[in-house]
C-alpha positions, 0 to 999 in steps of 0.5 A, a space after each residue: 340699727 345705727 349706734 347712738 351718739 352721746 351729745 357734747 356739753 356745747 350741744 346740751 347748752 344750745 338745746 337748753 337755750 332754744 327751749 327757754 326761748 320757745 317757752 317764753 315765746 309761748 307765754 308771750 303769745 298768749 291763749 289766742 296763739 294756742 287756739 290758732 295753732 290747735 285749729 291749724 294743726 292737721 287732725 290725725 286720721 282715726 285708726 281703721 276699725 279692725 272689725 271682728 276678731 277672727 277665730 284662730 285658724 284650725 290646723 289641717 288635722 283639726 279641720 279634718 276632725 271637725 268635718 268628720 264629726 260634723 259629717 257623723 252628726 248630720 248623717 245620724 240626723 238623716 238616718 233617724 228619718 230614714 229609719 222612721 220612713 222605713 217603719 211607716 207604711 203608706 208614707 214617704 219621707 225625704 230628708 236632707 240636713 246641712 251643717 253650714 259651719 263645716 259645709 257637711 251635708 247629708 241626704 237621706 234615702 229619699 232626699 233627692 226624690 221629687 215631691 209636690 212642693 205645696 206651699 214651699 214653692 212660695 220660697 222659690 217665688 220670693 227668691 226670684 222676685 228679690 233677685 230681680 230687685 237686686 239686679 234693678 229689674 223690679 221695684 217693689 210696691 207696698 202691696 208686693 212687700 205685704 204679699 211677700 211677708 204674708 206668703 212666707 209667714 202665713 203661707 197665704 195662698 192669695 198672696 202667692 197667687 198675686 205674686 205668681 201672676 205679677 212676677 212670672 209664675 212658673 218662669 220664676 221657679 225656673 229662674 230660681 232653679 238656675 240661680 241656686 243650681 238646684 238638681 231635682 226641682 222643676 216648674 209645674 206642668 200646669 203653670 196655673 198650679 204653683 203647688 205642683 212644682 216639684 222639689 226635693 229635700 236636698 234642693 230645698 237645703 241648697 235654696 236656703 243656703 243660697 238665701 243665706 250666703 248669696 243674696 243681699 243682706 236686705 233680701 236675706 233679712 226680708 226672707 228670714 225675718 218673715 220665716 222666723 215669724 211663721 204663724 202657728 195658724 196659716 191664712 187658710 186656718 191650717 195648723 202649721 205648728 208642726 215639724 220644726 215649729 212644733 211648740 215649744 218653738 226652738 229659739 231662732 228657728 225660721 221655717 217654711 211649711 207646706 201642705 196640700 191634698 191632691 187626689 189620694 195623697 196629702 203632702 206635708 213639709 217642714 223646712 228651715 234653719 235652726 241652731 246658733 247663727 242659723 247653723 243647720 238647714 233642715 228639709 223634711 218632705 212627706 207624701 202620705 195617704 190622704 185617708 190617714 188624715 192630716 193629723 197623722 201626717 203632722 205627727 209623722 213629720 214632727 217625729 221626723 224633725 224631733 229625731 233630726 233635732 236630737 241628733 244635731 244636739 248630740 
């Protein structure tokens, strides 16, 4: 820093004289010159919006501790379902849970097992369509938008049929698998039977993560808004208020349910996100003996998701 000089008496007198002249000139010029000066003066640029204040960075030890605690929580969640699965002859349950805050994921004993997708494939279909919109390959009509909303909120089979036929069907499932890097999913052997797409719990969790982190805000919001408005009764009259959306429905939960009878089996699935800021992604898939009835399967899946929610709540 440079040393500050002390002004001499002569310098002080000169400055005072200049100030007096300037004050008088301003008064003589009057208001018009004040307005002119204000108009011609450059406007200072607004300070940039600093945006959200970032949370303090965790030390390496704190981050490691948070990850370990999170891993234990999601592990407890999948263990609760695996225990239920082992105690329920005649049914198989696949589960996977992700904590999006820490990135910790737990996959249950059957979490990588392929199950028939039933209506959960509708999420695969919509992800492919909206990716095509994002890349400029497709422009949606009002009818397309309605079909997307109904396929996700009401699990409307007619809406899915229309989307499947218009936008590539089984090929769309394959594109979604590639986009999200899914490991266990595959399109149906019979391209006309979209419900026979194969999926796993861990793949469904990965697909939700893709929606929430890799899709554009417009695509993400279209999907998640529709899933947050999943209706208690599906378009076919089936009671889809089970699993993650069992009443009373947790605030902010978004879910895609699935159900399908095929041969001697009944498939019933509950998948979605829950918690503050959509922190947790949960997929519970089940294969049950059709002879046991859909009510028993709904109770089983609801018991499984309740165990997950209890573990996540600590």
